[in-house]
N, C-alpha and C positions, 0 to 999 in steps of 0.2 A: 504494500500500499504506499503510495506517495505521501511524503510529508507535506503538510500545508501550512502556510503562513496566514494567520488570522489576527484581527484586532480583538483583544480580550481585556476585560477588567480583571485586576489582580488584587488579592487581599492576603496579607500575612499577619500572623498573630504570634506573640511570644509571651510566655509566663514570666513575670518578674521574680527574681531570686528563686529559681526552681532548683538550683543545686544545693546539695547538703541536707536534703530532707529525708533521705533514705528511700529505698525502693518502694515500700508500701505506700508511703505518702505521695511519692512521685507518680506512681501508677494511678492513684486515686485522682490527683489533680488533672492528669492527662484525660482520664475518663470524664471528669466533670466538664473540662473545656470542650471536649469533643461533642458531648451531649448538648451543651449550651450553644455551640456553634450551629449544630444541625437545626435545633429549634429556632434559633434566631434567623437563619437563612430561610427556612420554611415560612416563618411568620412574616418575612419580608417579601415573599412572593418568588423566591428563587428555588429551583429544583435542586436539592442537595445531591441527589444521585447523578444529576447531569454535570455537576461541578467536578473538575479535576483537582484531586487533593494530594498534597505531598506532606509527609510527616517530617517535621523539623526537630523531632525529639522532644523539646519542651514547648512546641508550638506547631503551627500548621500553615501551609501556603495553599490558597485556594484560587484556581483559575475559573472564572465564571463562564457559563455558556454564552454563546453569542446572542445579542439582542436584548439583554437584560437592561433595566433602567439603572444607571450607575448611581444616581442620587439615592436610591434605596439602600445602597451599601452604607451610607451615612445615617439616613433616617428612612425606615426604622431600625435597620440591622445593628449598627453600633450601639444605639440606645437599648435595643432588646438584649444584646449580649451583656452590656454593663449592668442592666437590671437583674438578669439571671445570676450573674456572678455575685452581685451584692446580696441577693437572697441566699445563695449558698454560703457566703461568708458569715451571715448572721448566726448560723448554727455550727460552723466549722471550727475545728481547733486551730491553733497557730500554724501547725504543719500542713494543713490542707486548705488554708485560705488562698484565694487566687486574685491577683491583679495582673493585667496584661497590657502590653504595648501592641498597637495595631498600625499597620501601614497600608495605604491605598495608592495604586498606580494603575495605568492602562497603557497598552501599546501592542505592537505587532510581535507575536511570538510564533515559534514553529511548533506544530503539534505532531508528535510521532505516532506511529501505528499502535503502540502499546499505551498511549495516553500520556507520554512524557512531554513536558513543556520546556522549551529552551528559548534563549534570546536575551538581549540586553535589558529589556524591561524587568527581568527577574533580578538582575544585578542591582538596578536602581531600587527595587522593592526591598532587597536585603539591606542596602545601605540606609534606607529610611527606617527600617525596623530597629537598627542598631544605633541610630543617630543619638548623640548626646542630649539634644533638647527634649526629645520625647522621654528619654530615661530620667532626666532631671525633673521634668514636669510631674511625672508619676511618683517619683521618690518624694517630692515635696508636697504632693497633694494629700489631703486628709485620707484616713484609711477607708472612708466610705466611698471614695472615688476608686472604681475598679478598673478603669481603662484610660489610656491616653492614646490619641490618634494623631498620626502624622501623614499628610497627603502630599503628593508630588505637585509641582507647579502645573503640570499638564492636567492632572485630575482636578486641581482647584479651578483652572481656567475653564475646563469643559463642564464642570458640575457645580462646584461650591458657589462660585461668584454669582451665579444666576439666581440664587435664592429660591430654589425649588421648595415646595411645601415641606416643612420640617427641617430645612437646612438654612441656618442663619450665618451668612458670611462674616458678620461682625463677631461671631464666637470663635473665629480662627485668627491666629497671630502668625505673621510671617517670621520665619527664623532662618538662620544660615548655619550650616554645619559642614564639617569635613569628616568623612568616615573612610579610612584607608586612603585610596587615591581619588576618591570621589568628593568633590566640593559642590554644594548646591544650595538653593533656597528651597524651603518647604513650608507647609502650613500646619500649625499645631492647634489641637483642639482637645479639651477635656469634656467628655460627654457628661450629661446630667446637670447642665446649667452652671457648672463650676467655672469661674473666671480663670482664664489662662494667666499664669504669673507674667507680669510685664518683663520685657527684656531688661537686663542690667544697664543702668546708665553709665556714661563714661566716668562720671564722678565716683560712682560706686566701684567701678573696675579699677580706677586709679587708687582707691583707698584700700585695696587688698594686696597682700603680698603674694608671692608665688605659691606659698603653701596654703593659701586660702584664708589666712587670718586677717582680720581688719588691721589696717595701718592708719594711725591717727597722726596728722601733722598739724601742729599748732604754732602760730607765731608767738614768740616770747616777747615780753615787754622790755626789750633791750636790743643789743646788737647780736642776736642769735636766733636760731630756730630750734624748737624742741621736737624731737621725733619719739613717738612712743608706740609700742605694739601691745595689743591686748595680752594680758598674762605674760608680759615680757619686760625687757629692760628699757629704761628711759635714757636716751642719749641726748646730750646738749652740745650743739656745735656753735662755737663763738665765731662770728664773722667780722668782728671789729675789735678795737682795743677796749679794755675794761674802763 
């Protein structure tokens, strides 16, 4: 059978902090995520059995069938998934609670005879899923937030910015990231009405040291400058004669 190139929507999901839980807990959270994904896809009008699915170990990559409405991947699908995971977490122990990162992209991929999917869009999807902004946003969000979403510029331009029902462009923030050799812009969103943390300002960036601790610089009332680091040593540099 000849391999075909088709335009497809792509979704990838990865469980936050999946390592170190032990086999039993790890298998449980995999099963919970798989069940929640299936239910969310079906609730959003997608045929789960028609999707091409690749196991990522602690997550999954899904290639959508042709002709689906891409906006439904954001609403209601991402919303449905976050709600289902939140319901699971209410009664789960610490080892089996789940929060996930989600990436969305679309593009031309090659479909093999055995259902394998290849092409550059999958590389972009993988970089989005591992990008620092989405990891940081989820880590800093309240525990009740169970998902953080990062979408490619292509997906944003084709889908998000039009404001289709249930999709609010103002709920997305533009971010820049570098992941391995890939540097790009993307759009960050926290489902459930949670505001996306603002990007750090230059003043804030300048006030931090390389190790992430705040650095405080104060002008002294004399011919010098006082430099102090939080939980650190205070240094006084004299710039003139006493």
